[in-house]
Biopython code that builds the backbone (N, CA, C, O; Angstrom):
import numpy as np
from Bio.PDB.StructureBuilder import StructureBuilder

atoms = [
    (1, "MET", "N", (9.889, 17.778, -10.882)),
    (1, "MET", "CA", (9.904, 17.060, -9.618)),
    (1, "MET", "C", (11.087, 17.511, -8.756)),
    (1, "MET", "O", (10.958, 17.631, -7.537)),
    (2, "ASP", "N", (12.231, 17.760, -9.382)),
    (2, "ASP", "CA", (13.392, 18.201, -8.620)),
    (2, "ASP", "C", (13.115, 19.505, -7.878)),
    (2, "ASP", "O", (13.536, 19.676, -6.734)),
    (3, "ALA", "N", (12.406, 20.418, -8.530)),
    (3, "ALA", "CA", (12.081, 21.697, -7.902)),
    (3, "ALA", "C", (11.179, 21.482, -6.688)),
    (3, "ALA", "O", (11.338, 22.157, -5.671)),
    (4, "LEU", "N", (10.243, 20.554, -6.787)),
    (4, "LEU", "CA", (9.346, 20.281, -5.664)),
    (4, "LEU", "C", (10.121, 19.703, -4.484)),
    (4, "LEU", "O", (9.894, 20.098, -3.340)),
    (5, "LEU", "N", (11.027, 18.777, -4.751)),
    (5, "LEU", "CA", (11.836, 18.198, -3.677)),
    (5, "LEU", "C", (12.664, 19.285, -2.988)),
    (5, "LEU", "O", (12.813, 19.288, -1.766)),
    (6, "THR", "N", (13.194, 20.195, -3.783)),
    (6, "THR", "CA", (13.948, 21.313, -3.222)),
    (6, "THR", "C", (13.043, 22.201, -2.377)),
    (6, "THR", "O", (13.442, 22.650, -1.303)),
    (7, "ASP", "N", (11.818, 22.458, -2.859)),
    (7, "ASP", "CA", (10.870, 23.294, -2.110)),
    (7, "ASP", "C", (10.524, 22.675, -0.758)),
    (7, "ASP", "O", (10.453, 23.384, 0.245)),
    (8, "ILE", "N", (10.310, 21.364, -0.723)),
    (8, "ILE", "CA", (9.990, 20.685, 0.541)),
    (8, "ILE", "C", (11.181, 20.785, 1.492)),
    (8, "ILE", "O", (11.021, 21.087, 2.675)),
    (9, "ASN", "N", (12.360, 20.532, 0.967)),
    (9, "ASN", "CA", (13.571, 20.625, 1.782)),
    (9, "ASN", "C", (13.759, 22.049, 2.325)),
    (9, "ASN", "O", (14.068, 22.230, 3.503)),
    (10, "GLN", "N", (13.576, 23.036, 1.480)),
    (10, "GLN", "CA", (13.743, 24.427, 1.901)),
    (10, "GLN", "C", (12.685, 24.842, 2.927)),
    (10, "GLN", "O", (12.963, 25.641, 3.822)),
    (11, "ALA", "N", (11.479, 24.300, 2.794)),
    (11, "ALA", "CA", (10.427, 24.604, 3.773)),
    (11, "ALA", "C", (10.853, 24.135, 5.161)),
    (11, "ALA", "O", (10.646, 24.839, 6.149)),
    (12, "GLY", "N", (11.445, 22.951, 5.234)),
    (12, "GLY", "CA", (11.906, 22.443, 6.525)),
    (12, "GLY", "C", (13.094, 23.207, 7.063)),
    (12, "GLY", "O", (13.131, 23.567, 8.239)),
    (13, "LEU", "N", (14.068, 23.454, 6.200)),
    (13, "LEU", "CA", (15.268, 24.180, 6.634)),
    (13, "LEU", "C", (14.916, 25.609, 7.033)),
    (13, "LEU", "O", (15.484, 26.148, 7.983)),
    (14, "GLY", "N", (13.978, 26.224, 6.306)),
    (14, "GLY", "CA", (13.554, 27.585, 6.620)),
    (14, "GLY", "C", (12.887, 27.692, 7.980)),
    (14, "GLY", "O", (12.861, 28.768, 8.577)),
    (15, "ARG", "N", (12.351, 26.590, 8.471)),
    (15, "ARG", "CA", (11.719, 26.572, 9.797)),
    (15, "ARG", "C", (12.678, 26.088, 10.872)),
    (15, "ARG", "O", (12.290, 25.933, 12.030)),
    (16, "GLY", "N", (13.939, 25.847, 10.489)),
    (16, "GLY", "CA", (14.937, 25.424, 11.472)),
    (16, "GLY", "C", (14.863, 23.954, 11.825)),
    (16, "GLY", "O", (15.403, 23.542, 12.852)),
    (17, "LEU", "N", (14.206, 23.151, 10.999)),
    (17, "LEU", "CA", (14.106, 21.726, 11.274)),
    (17, "LEU", "C", (15.365, 20.996, 10.804)),
    (17, "LEU", "O", (16.025, 21.408, 9.850)),
    (18, "GLN", "N", (15.673, 19.917, 11.493)),
    (18, "GLN", "CA", (16.794, 19.056, 11.129)),
    (18, "GLN", "C", (16.229, 17.840, 10.388)),
    (18, "GLN", "O", (15.403, 17.112, 10.938)),
    (19, "PHE", "N", (16.668, 17.616, 9.146)),
    (19, "PHE", "CA", (16.220, 16.454, 8.390)),
    (19, "PHE", "C", (17.080, 15.254, 8.755)),
    (19, "PHE", "O", (18.299, 15.280, 8.587)),
    (20, "ASP", "N", (16.439, 14.204, 9.257)),
    (20, "ASP", "CA", (17.127, 12.950, 9.534)),
    (20, "ASP", "C", (16.915, 11.959, 8.392)),
    (20, "ASP", "O", (17.700, 11.028, 8.210)),
    (21, "LEU", "N", (15.843, 12.172, 7.624)),
    (21, "LEU", "CA", (15.540, 11.309, 6.480)),
    (21, "LEU", "C", (14.761, 12.118, 5.453)),
    (21, "LEU", "O", (13.825, 12.844, 5.792)),
    (22, "PHE", "N", (15.160, 11.983, 4.198)),
    (22, "PHE", "CA", (14.448, 12.618, 3.085)),
    (22, "PHE", "C", (14.685, 11.714, 1.890)),
    (22, "PHE", "O", (15.675, 11.862, 1.175)),
    (23, "ARG", "N", (13.751, 10.758, 1.673)),
    (23, "ARG", "CA", (13.965, 9.731, 0.659)),
    (23, "ARG", "C", (12.758, 9.620, -0.275)),
    (23, "ARG", "O", (11.720, 9.087, 0.118)),
    (24, "PRO", "N", (12.885, 10.117, -1.499)),
    (24, "PRO", "CA", (11.814, 9.931, -2.487)),
    (24, "PRO", "C", (11.688, 8.447, -2.850)),
    (24, "PRO", "O", (12.689, 7.749, -3.008)),
    (25, "GLY", "N", (10.454, 7.982, -2.979)),
    (25, "GLY", "CA", (10.204, 6.608, -3.383)),
    (25, "GLY", "C", (9.819, 6.533, -4.851)),
    (25, "GLY", "O", (9.790, 7.545, -5.552)),
    (26, "ALA", "N", (9.530, 5.341, -5.300)),
    (26, "ALA", "CA", (9.147, 5.120, -6.696)),
    (26, "ALA", "C", (7.717, 5.601, -6.932)),
    (26, "ALA", "O", (6.857, 5.485, -6.059)),
    (27, "GLU", "N", (7.477, 6.144, -8.132)),
    (27, "GLU", "CA", (6.125, 6.563, -8.507)),
    (27, "GLU", "C", (5.217, 5.341, -8.602)),
    (27, "GLU", "O", (5.636, 4.260, -9.014)),
    (28, "VAL", "N", (3.963, 5.546, -8.210)),
    (28, "VAL", "CA", (2.955, 4.496, -8.286)),
    (28, "VAL", "C", (1.814, 5.020, -9.147)),
    (28, "VAL", "O", (1.185, 6.023, -8.811)),
    (29, "ALA", "N", (1.547, 4.334, -10.265)),
    (29, "ALA", "CA", (0.452, 4.747, -11.140)),
    (29, "ALA", "C", (-0.869, 4.293, -10.523)),
    (29, "ALA", "O", (-1.038, 3.127, -10.164)),
    (30, "THR", "N", (-1.803, 5.241, -10.407)),
    (30, "THR", "CA", (-3.128, 4.935, -9.869)),
    (30, "THR", "C", (-4.166, 5.597, -10.766)),
    (30, "THR", "O", (-4.561, 6.739, -10.533)),
    (31, "GLY", "N", (-4.596, 4.885, -11.773)),
    (31, "GLY", "CA", (-5.587, 5.452, -12.687)),
    (31, "GLY", "C", (-4.955, 6.422, -13.652)),
    (31, "GLY", "O", (-4.040, 6.059, -14.391)),
    (32, "VAL", "N", (-5.434, 7.660, -13.655)),
    (32, "VAL", "CA", (-4.957, 8.661, -14.613)),
    (32, "VAL", "C", (-3.837, 9.527, -14.036)),
    (32, "VAL", "O", (-3.403, 10.479, -14.685)),
    (33, "PHE", "N", (-3.361, 9.212, -12.826)),
    (33, "PHE", "CA", (-2.267, 9.986, -12.257)),
    (33, "PHE", "C", (-1.297, 9.069, -11.535)),
    (33, "PHE", "O", (-1.598, 7.901, -11.287)),
    (34, "THR", "N", (-0.128, 9.604, -11.198)),
    (34, "THR", "CA", (0.845, 8.866, -10.408)),
    (34, "THR", "C", (0.994, 9.550, -9.057)),
    (34, "THR", "O", (0.747, 10.747, -8.905)),
    (35, "GLU", "N", (1.399, 8.764, -8.106)),
    (35, "GLU", "CA", (1.608, 9.223, -6.740)),
    (35, "GLU", "C", (3.094, 9.044, -6.432)),
    (35, "GLU", "O", (3.636, 7.953, -6.607)),
    (36, "GLN", "N", (3.745, 10.095, -5.981)),
    (36, "GLN", "CA", (5.174, 10.052, -5.638)),
    (36, "GLN", "C", (5.320, 10.183, -4.131)),
    (36, "GLN", "O", (5.121, 11.271, -3.590)),
    (37, "PRO", "N", (5.668, 9.080, -3.425)),
    (37, "PRO", "CA", (5.854, 9.178, -1.974)),
    (37, "PRO", "C", (7.268, 9.654, -1.633)),
    (37, "PRO", "O", (8.228, 9.348, -2.340)),
    (38, "ILE", "N", (7.373, 10.401, -0.546)),
    (38, "ILE", "CA", (8.661, 10.884, -0.054)),
    (38, "ILE", "C", (8.674, 10.645, 1.452)),
    (38, "ILE", "O", (7.902, 11.258, 2.188)),
    (39, "SER", "N", (9.555, 9.751, 1.910)),
    (39, "SER", "CA", (9.682, 9.498, 3.347)),
    (39, "SER", "C", (10.466, 10.638, 3.980)),
    (39, "SER", "O", (11.543, 11.008, 3.512)),
    (40, "ILE", "N", (9.904, 11.189, 5.055)),
    (40, "ILE", "CA", (10.511, 12.341, 5.719)),
    (40, "ILE", "C", (10.569, 12.085, 7.224)),
    (40, "ILE", "O", (9.605, 11.612, 7.826)),
    (41, "LYS", "N", (11.718, 12.407, 7.816)),
    (41, "LYS", "CA", (11.829, 12.435, 9.275)),
    (41, "LYS", "C", (12.556, 13.724, 9.616)),
    (41, "LYS", "O", (13.688, 13.942, 9.185)),
    (42, "VAL", "N", (11.896, 14.580, 10.394)),
    (42, "VAL", "CA", (12.480, 15.857, 10.806)),
    (42, "VAL", "C", (12.374, 15.982, 12.319)),
    (42, "VAL", "O", (11.508, 15.376, 12.951)),
    (43, "THR", "N", (13.276, 16.782, 12.886)),
    (43, "THR", "CA", (13.217, 17.074, 14.310)),
    (43, "THR", "C", (13.217, 18.587, 14.506)),
    (43, "THR", "O", (13.840, 19.334, 13.751)),
    (44, "GLY", "N", (12.506, 19.010, 15.535)),
    (44, "GLY", "CA", (12.414, 20.431, 15.837)),
    (44, "GLY", "C", (11.390, 20.645, 16.935)),
    (44, "GLY", "O", (10.934, 19.695, 17.571)),
    (45, "ASN", "N", (11.034, 21.910, 17.150)),
    (45, "ASN", "CA", (10.042, 22.177, 18.188)),
    (45, "ASN", "C", (8.623, 22.138, 17.589)),
    (45, "ASN", "O", (8.437, 22.075, 16.374)),
    (46, "TYR", "N", (7.658, 22.178, 18.477)),
    (46, "TYR", "CA", (6.249, 22.028, 18.100)),
    (46, "TYR", "C", (5.812, 23.058, 17.058)),
    (46, "TYR", "O", (5.210, 22.711, 16.042)),
    (47, "ASP", "N", (6.123, 24.323, 17.320)),
    (47, "ASP", "CA", (5.701, 25.386, 16.404)),
    (47, "ASP", "C", (6.334, 25.219, 15.024)),
    (47, "ASP", "O", (5.667, 25.410, 14.007)),
    (48, "ASP", "N", (7.614, 24.865, 14.986)),
    (48, "ASP", "CA", (8.298, 24.706, 13.704)),
    (48, "ASP", "C", (7.722, 23.536, 12.897)),
    (48, "ASP", "O", (7.611, 23.623, 11.674)),
    (49, "LEU", "N", (7.357, 22.449, 13.574)),
    (49, "LEU", "CA", (6.727, 21.318, 12.873)),
    (49, "LEU", "C", (5.384, 21.746, 12.278)),
    (49, "LEU", "O", (5.077, 21.422, 11.132)),
    (50, "GLY", "N", (4.599, 22.465, 13.051)),
    (50, "GLY", "CA", (3.298, 22.939, 12.566)),
    (50, "GLY", "C", (3.438, 23.910, 11.411)),
    (50, "GLY", "O", (2.695, 23.830, 10.433)),
    (51, "ASN", "N", (4.391, 24.830, 11.521)),
    (51, "ASN", "CA", (4.614, 25.788, 10.437)),
    (51, "ASN", "C", (5.141, 25.102, 9.179)),
    (51, "ASN", "O", (4.809, 25.514, 8.067)),
    (52, "PHE", "N", (5.953, 24.071, 9.339)),
    (52, "PHE", "CA", (6.432, 23.289, 8.203)),
    (52, "PHE", "C", (5.261, 22.634, 7.471)),
    (52, "PHE", "O", (5.189, 22.678, 6.243)),
    (53, "ALA", "N", (4.351, 22.031, 8.225)),
    (53, "ALA", "CA", (3.171, 21.409, 7.612)),
    (53, "ALA", "C", (2.340, 22.454, 6.874)),
    (53, "ALA", "O", (1.825, 22.188, 5.788)),
    (54, "SER", "N", (2.210, 23.633, 7.460)),
    (54, "SER", "CA", (1.481, 24.718, 6.801)),
    (54, "SER", "C", (2.190, 25.160, 5.522)),
    (54, "SER", "O", (1.543, 25.393, 4.501)),
    (55, "ASP", "N", (3.513, 25.275, 5.575)),
    (55, "ASP", "CA", (4.281, 25.661, 4.390)),
    (55, "ASP", "C", (4.120, 24.639, 3.267)),
    (55, "ASP", "O", (4.052, 25.009, 2.095)),
    (56, "ILE", "N", (4.059, 23.358, 3.622)),
    (56, "ILE", "CA", (3.863, 22.304, 2.621)),
    (56, "ILE", "C", (2.522, 22.507, 1.917)),
    (56, "ILE", "O", (2.414, 22.292, 0.710)),
    (57, "SER", "N", (1.513, 22.918, 2.662)),
    (57, "SER", "CA", (0.182, 23.103, 2.063)),
    (57, "SER", "C", (0.143, 24.277, 1.094)),
    (57, "SER", "O", (-0.769, 24.366, 0.272)),
    (58, "LEU", "N", (1.111, 25.171, 1.176)),
    (58, "LEU", "CA", (1.137, 26.352, 0.314)),
    (58, "LEU", "C", (1.990, 26.174, -0.938)),
    (58, "LEU", "O", (2.097, 27.097, -1.746)),
    (59, "LEU", "N", (2.597, 25.006, -1.111)),
    (59, "LEU", "CA", (3.427, 24.774, -2.290)),
    (59, "LEU", "C", (2.578, 24.804, -3.561)),
    (59, "LEU", "O", (1.376, 24.546, -3.504)),
    (60, "PRO", "N", (3.188, 25.116, -4.704)),
    (60, "PRO", "CA", (2.410, 25.227, -5.949)),
    (60, "PRO", "C", (1.825, 23.901, -6.436)),
    (60, "PRO", "O", (0.856, 23.909, -7.195)),
    (61, "ARG", "N", (2.383, 22.770, -6.023)),
    (61, "ARG", "CA", (1.813, 21.467, -6.368)),
    (61, "ARG", "C", (1.129, 20.882, -5.148)),
    (61, "ARG", "O", (1.460, 21.225, -4.013)),
    (62, "ILE", "N", (0.189, 20.010, -5.384)),
    (62, "ILE", "CA", (-0.500, 19.353, -4.269)),
    (62, "ILE", "C", (0.466, 18.389, -3.596)),
    (62, "ILE", "O", (1.016, 17.494, -4.237)),
    (63, "VAL", "N", (0.663, 18.581, -2.303)),
    (63, "VAL", "CA", (1.484, 17.692, -1.484)),
    (63, "VAL", "C", (0.692, 17.417, -0.216)),
    (63, "VAL", "O", (0.235, 18.343, 0.454)),
    (64, "THR", "N", (0.534, 16.147, 0.107)),
    (64, "THR", "CA", (-0.161, 15.774, 1.338)),
    (64, "THR", "C", (0.840, 15.119, 2.286)),
    (64, "THR", "O", (1.788, 14.466, 1.847)),
    (65, "LEU", "N", (0.624, 15.296, 3.579)),
    (65, "LEU", "CA", (1.416, 14.599, 4.583)),
    (65, "LEU", "C", (0.566, 13.461, 5.127)),
    (65, "LEU", "O", (-0.555, 13.678, 5.586)),
    (66, "ASN", "N", (1.104, 12.250, 5.075)),
    (66, "ASN", "CA", (0.374, 11.045, 5.449)),
    (66, "ASN", "C", (1.144, 10.264, 6.509)),
    (66, "ASN", "O", (2.353, 10.436, 6.666)),
    (67, "ASP", "N", (0.438, 9.413, 7.227)),
    (67, "ASP", "CA", (1.057, 8.526, 8.218)),
    (67, "ASP", "C", (1.972, 9.305, 9.168)),
    (67, "ASP", "O", (3.119, 8.918, 9.395)),
    (68, "ILE", "N", (1.460, 10.386, 9.709)),
    (68, "ILE", "CA", (2.259, 11.260, 10.573)),
    (68, "ILE", "C", (2.381, 10.652, 11.966)),
    (68, "ILE", "O", (1.398, 10.225, 12.571)),
    (69, "SER", "N", (3.618, 10.626, 12.453)),
    (69, "SER", "CA", (3.901, 10.161, 13.809)),
    (69, "SER", "C", (4.847, 11.174, 14.448)),
    (69, "SER", "O", (5.915, 11.461, 13.907)),
    (70, "ILE", "N", (4.450, 11.713, 15.599)),
    (70, "ILE", "CA", (5.277, 12.680, 16.310)),
    (70, "ILE", "C", (5.620, 12.103, 17.675)),
    (70, "ILE", "O", (4.742, 11.700, 18.437)),
    (71, "THR", "N", (6.915, 12.072, 17.966)),
    (71, "THR", "CA", (7.388, 11.564, 19.248)),
    (71, "THR", "C", (8.320, 12.573, 19.882)),
    (71, "THR", "O", (8.932, 13.398, 19.204)),
    (72, "SER", "N", (8.414, 12.488, 21.200)),
    (72, "SER", "CA", (9.300, 13.367, 21.957)),
    (72, "SER", "C", (10.663, 12.697, 22.080)),
    (72, "SER", "O", (10.755, 11.499, 22.346)),
    (73, "THR", "N", (11.720, 13.483, 21.883)),
    (73, "THR", "CA", (13.075, 12.969, 22.027)),
    (73, "THR", "C", (13.734, 13.669, 23.210)),
    (73, "THR", "O", (13.098, 14.456, 23.910)),
    (74, "ALA", "N", (14.990, 13.381, 23.422)),
    (74, "ALA", "CA", (15.734, 13.988, 24.532)),
    (74, "ALA", "C", (15.749, 15.511, 24.394)),
    (74, "ALA", "O", (15.857, 16.046, 23.291)),
    (75, "GLY", "N", (15.642, 16.182, 25.507)),
    (75, "GLY", "CA", (15.717, 17.634, 25.509)),
    (75, "GLY", "C", (14.455, 18.328, 25.051)),
    (75, "GLY", "O", (14.493, 19.521, 24.749)),
    (76, "GLY", "N", (13.335, 17.623, 24.990)),
    (76, "GLY", "CA", (12.074, 18.246, 24.600)),
    (76, "GLY", "C", (11.923, 18.506, 23.117)),
    (76, "GLY", "O", (10.984, 19.189, 22.709)),
    (77, "VAL", "N", (12.815, 17.985, 22.302)),
    (77, "VAL", "CA", (12.716, 18.125, 20.851)),
    (77, "VAL", "C", (11.744, 17.066, 20.335)),
    (77, "VAL", "O", (11.705, 15.947, 20.845)),
    (78, "LEU", "N", (10.968, 17.428, 19.328)),
    (78, "LEU", "CA", (10.016, 16.495, 18.732)),
    (78, "LEU", "C", (10.566, 15.938, 17.423)),
    (78, "LEU", "O", (11.260, 16.630, 16.679)),
    (79, "ALA", "N", (10.243, 14.680, 17.160)),
    (79, "ALA", "CA", (10.611, 14.043, 15.893)),
    (79, "ALA", "C", (9.323, 13.692, 15.158)),
    (79, "ALA", "O", (8.425, 13.072, 15.726)),
    (80, "MET", "N", (9.240, 14.090, 13.898)),
    (80, "MET", "CA", (8.068, 13.783, 13.077)),
    (80, "MET", "C", (8.478, 12.886, 11.925)),
    (80, "MET", "O", (9.336, 13.237, 11.115)),
    (81, "ASP", "N", (7.845, 11.716, 11.868)),
    (81, "ASP", "CA", (7.975, 10.804, 10.738)),
    (81, "ASP", "C", (6.710, 10.939, 9.918)),
    (81, "ASP", "O", (5.611, 10.933, 10.473)),
    (82, "SER", "N", (6.843, 11.060, 8.611)),
    (82, "SER", "CA", (5.659, 11.110, 7.760)),
    (82, "SER", "C", (6.047, 10.739, 6.337)),
    (82, "SER", "O", (7.224, 10.644, 5.990)),
    (83, "THR", "N", (5.026, 10.536, 5.536)),
    (83, "THR", "CA", (5.207, 10.317, 4.111)),
    (83, "THR", "C", (4.494, 11.447, 3.395)),
    (83, "THR", "O", (3.273, 11.585, 3.473)),
    (84, "ALA", "N", (5.278, 12.251, 2.699)),
    (84, "ALA", "CA", (4.691, 13.292, 1.853)),
    (84, "ALA", "C", (4.364, 12.636, 0.517)),
    (84, "ALA", "O", (5.133, 11.814, 0.019)),
    (85, "LYS", "N", (3.240, 12.997, -0.051)),
    (85, "LYS", "CA", (2.857, 12.457, -1.366)),
    (85, "LYS", "C", (2.483, 13.602, -2.280)),
    (85, "LYS", "O", (1.762, 14.521, -1.892)),
    (86, "THR", "N", (2.987, 13.532, -3.501)),
    (86, "THR", "CA", (2.599, 14.486, -4.521)),
    (86, "THR", "C", (2.085, 13.701, -5.717)),
    (86, "THR", "O", (2.355, 12.508, -5.852)),
    (87, "TYR", "N", (1.358, 14.365, -6.565)),
    (87, "TYR", "CA", (0.640, 13.692, -7.642)),
    (87, "TYR", "C", (0.876, 14.413, -8.962)),
    (87, "TYR", "O", (1.112, 15.620, -8.994)),
    (88, "ARG", "N", (0.809, 13.651, -10.050)),
    (88, "ARG", "CA", (0.843, 14.255, -11.378)),
    (88, "ARG", "C", (-0.007, 13.400, -12.306)),
    (88, "ARG", "O", (-0.110, 12.184, -12.146)),
    (89, "TYR", "N", (-0.618, 14.075, -13.287)),
    (89, "TYR", "CA", (-1.411, 13.365, -14.280)),
    (89, "TYR", "C", (-0.495, 12.667, -15.269)),
    (89, "TYR", "O", (0.572, 13.176, -15.613)),
    (90, "LEU", "N", (-0.923, 11.500, -15.718)),
    (90, "LEU", "CA", (-0.197, 10.789, -16.765)),
    (90, "LEU", "C", (-0.446, 11.484, -18.096)),
    (90, "LEU", "O", (-1.548, 11.969, -18.353)),
    (91, "ASP", "N", (0.584, 11.532, -18.946)),
    (91, "ASP", "CA", (0.377, 12.117, -20.270)),
    (91, "ASP", "C", (-0.236, 11.064, -21.196)),
    (91, "ASP", "O", (-0.394, 9.906, -20.811)),
    (92, "GLU", "N", (-0.576, 11.472, -22.409)),
    (92, "GLU", "CA", (-1.263, 10.583, -23.361)),
    (92, "GLU", "C", (-0.473, 9.291, -23.613)),
    (92, "GLU", "O", (-1.056, 8.208, -23.650)),
    (93, "ASN", "N", (0.827, 9.402, -23.783)),
    (93, "ASN", "CA", (1.654, 8.222, -24.048)),
    (93, "ASN", "C", (1.672, 7.265, -22.857)),
    (93, "ASN", "O", (1.612, 6.048, -23.034)),
    (94, "GLU", "N", (1.756, 7.814, -21.650)),
    (94, "GLU", "CA", (1.749, 6.977, -20.455)),
    (94, "GLU", "C", (0.408, 6.275, -20.273)),
    (94, "GLU", "O", (0.361, 5.108, -19.886)),
    (95, "LEU", "N", (-0.683, 6.989, -20.554)),
    (95, "LEU", "CA", (-2.014, 6.367, -20.465)),
    (95, "LEU", "C", (-2.163, 5.249, -21.487)),
    (95, "LEU", "O", (-2.707, 4.189, -21.176)),
    (96, "ALA", "N", (-1.675, 5.484, -22.717)),
    (96, "ALA", "CA", (-1.759, 4.458, -23.762)),
    (96, "ALA", "C", (-0.930, 3.236, -23.382)),
    (96, "ALA", "O", (-1.373, 2.104, -23.580)),
    (97, "ALA", "N", (0.259, 3.449, -22.841)),
    (97, "ALA", "CA", (1.113, 2.341, -22.414)),
    (97, "ALA", "C", (0.461, 1.557, -21.279)),
    (97, "ALA", "O", (0.540, 0.329, -21.237)),
    (98, "GLN", "N", (-0.180, 2.275, -20.362)),
    (98, "GLN", "CA", (-0.865, 1.616, -19.254)),
    (98, "GLN", "C", (-2.034, 0.775, -19.758)),
    (98, "GLN", "O", (-2.279, -0.328, -19.270)),
    (99, "LYS", "N", (-2.750, 1.314, -20.741)),
    (99, "LYS", "CA", (-3.877, 0.591, -21.327)),
    (99, "LYS", "C", (-3.400, -0.671, -22.041)),
    (99, "LYS", "O", (-4.006, -1.735, -21.913)),
    (100, "ARG", "N", (-2.292, -0.541, -22.804)),
    (100, "ARG", "CA", (-1.735, -1.711, -23.505)),
    (100, "ARG", "C", (-1.274, -2.774, -22.516)),
    (100, "ARG", "O", (-1.475, -3.966, -22.751)),
    (101, "ALA", "N", (-0.669, -2.362, -21.432)),
    (101, "ALA", "CA", (-0.149, -3.301, -20.440)),
    (101, "ALA", "C", (-1.268, -4.047, -19.720)),
    (101, "ALA", "O", (-1.080, -5.189, -19.303)),
    (102, "SER", "N", (-2.427, -3.414, -19.571)),
    (102, "SER", "CA", (-3.530, -4.054, -18.853)),
    (102, "SER", "C", (-4.409, -4.909, -19.757)),
    (102, "SER", "O", (-5.242, -5.674, -19.271)),
    (103, "LYS", "N", (-4.225, -4.782, -21.086)),
    (103, "LYS", "CA", (-5.034, -5.561, -22.025)),
    (103, "LYS", "C", (-4.514, -6.997, -22.057)),
    (103, "LYS", "O", (-3.309, -7.203, -22.205)),
    (104, "PRO", "N", (-5.396, -8.005, -21.920)),
    (104, "PRO", "CA", (-4.968, -9.405, -21.996)),
    (104, "PRO", "C", (-4.357, -9.694, -23.374)),
    (104, "PRO", "O", (-4.813, -9.165, -24.387)),
    (105, "THR", "N", (-3.344, -10.519, -23.396)),
    (105, "THR", "CA", (-2.711, -10.864, -24.673)),
    (105, "THR", "C", (-3.659, -11.684, -25.532)),
    (105, "THR", "O", (-4.439, -12.495, -25.031)),
    (106, "GLY", "N", (-3.574, -11.457, -26.824)),
    (106, "GLY", "CA", (-4.408, -12.188, -27.776)),
    (106, "GLY", "C", (-5.782, -11.599, -27.993)),
    (106, "GLY", "O", (-6.532, -12.114, -28.822)),
    (107, "VAL", "N", (-6.147, -10.549, -27.290)),
    (107, "VAL", "CA", (-7.451, -9.913, -27.451)),
    (107, "VAL", "C", (-7.286, -8.665, -28.273)),
    (107, "VAL", "O", (-6.464, -7.807, -27.951)),
    (108, "LYS", "N", (-8.074, -8.550, -29.353)),
    (108, "LYS", "CA", (-8.003, -7.377, -30.201)),
    (108, "LYS", "C", (-9.283, -6.574, -30.070)),
    (108, "LYS", "O", (-10.372, -7.127, -29.916)),
    (109, "LYS", "N", (-9.133, -5.266, -30.134)),
    (109, "LYS", "CA", (-10.301, -4.395, -30.084)),
    (109, "LYS", "C", (-10.265, -3.437, -31.219)),
    (109, "LYS", "O", (-11.166, -2.610, -31.358)),
]
sb = StructureBuilder()
sb.init_structure("model")
sb.init_model(0)
sb.init_chain("A")
sb.init_seg("    ")
for serial, (resi, resn, name, xyz) in enumerate(atoms, 1):
    if name == "N":
        sb.init_residue(resn, " ", resi, " ")
    sb.init_atom(name, np.array(xyz, "f"), 0.0, 1.0, " ", f" {name:<3s}", serial, name[0])
structure = sb.get_structure()
């Protein structure tokens, strides 16, 4: 996960974007995988924002940009707020723990 966070950061810096916010959130288990949200706010020009989004799509792990909001700031610079999300499959132990946690107490199978 650390390498992915570095890759996202480098994608933005490589396009000349200024990061105003880069905050990974807590993992959320959804079925057989977890979702890791990352709040991002960057500023830059139109082309650099578009190229950054394209660079994110080329990363070795699946990363989606969600809840994208682009606003104009002083001097014609654009600010993009979004939530990047990446996913990973739960391993056998995590799936077993999730199954145990969802089983009602006192019920045996």
